N, C-alpha and C positions, 0 to 999 in steps of 0.2 A: 361592205356594198350599198349601191347608193339608193335614196331614199326612193326613185322612181321604181327601180325594180323590187324593193322592197314592197313597194304596198304593190305590186301587180303580181307578186307573191301569196303573199296575204289573203289576195282574194280566191285564191284555189286555183286550178287546171280549166281552161276553157272550157265554158259551156258548149252543147251541142245545139244542133241546128233548130231545137224545138225550141229554146229556149227563147227569151220575150227581145226583143229590138232593141233597149233601151239597156240589156243587159250586156250585150253583145257591145254593143255602141261606148258601155263605156271601159269593156276591156280594149278597144282599137286603141280611145286614148291613153289609160294608161299602157300599151304598147307602144305607142308613138312620144310619149313624151319619153321615153328610154333612148339615150342619143347613143350611136354606132361610135365606135367601139365597146363590145361586152367585156367582162374581165372572163379571165377562167373560172372564176367562183361564182361571177355570178352567170355564165353558158350552164354550166351545171347545175344548178341551183332550178334557170328556166326549163330544162331539159324536162324538170319534171310538172309542166305546166300544161302539156297537151292534152287533150281530152277527149273524148269517143268519134269525134268525126272532125272535118276542114274549118269548122264551123264558119260557114261561107268565104272562106278564105283566108279567115283570122291564123288558123295553125301554119299556113305558109306564111304569113306574118311575122310569127313568132319560129320558126324555123329558120329564115333568113337574116332576125336580129342573133337567135345565137351561135349563125353558121361568122357574125361577124368577132368572135371573139377567136381567141389562142384554137388551133386547133390541135387536134381532135377530140370534143367532148369526151366519149366514150373510149377506151384504150382496149375494151374487152367490151363482146359482141355481148348484147341487153339477153336480157333471162328470154326463155320462147314465150312469155305470160309480158313480159315489159308491153308499152304500148307501142299502135305499129308505126305512131308517128319518131320515138325511140329508134325504133329496127329500122325508120326512112335514113333518118343523120346518121347513123353506125354502117348502112350504106353506101351511104352520101363520099362518108371517112373513106373508105374501104374504094370506091370507084375511082376517087380524085389519089389511090395510094398512099394515104397516114397512116394508114394501119393494113397490116395482111389481116384475113378470114381468116383465121386459123378455127378449126376446128376439132373439140376436143374427143380423142383419138379414141 
């Protein structure tokens, strides 16, 4: 895994919109340091870095970065208590036909 991705992962999930501007700016700079495309391992690891909200659009940047990697990131539906952004990634894979959305019987 590339050092830029490791640095982003080490910083933890994205903060919420109540975070200090400096913290959000740091996370944006970390994301911008990651060149596209990401690898499958990087995409899976980055999918665990979503925070509780969209962090002023930073979560969308993260989602689009993840989608530059080999898809699908998830091959099974995320657990019901998974982050909303992970569910969004899953639904986008379903919508594009990369995975079938089969509910358990």
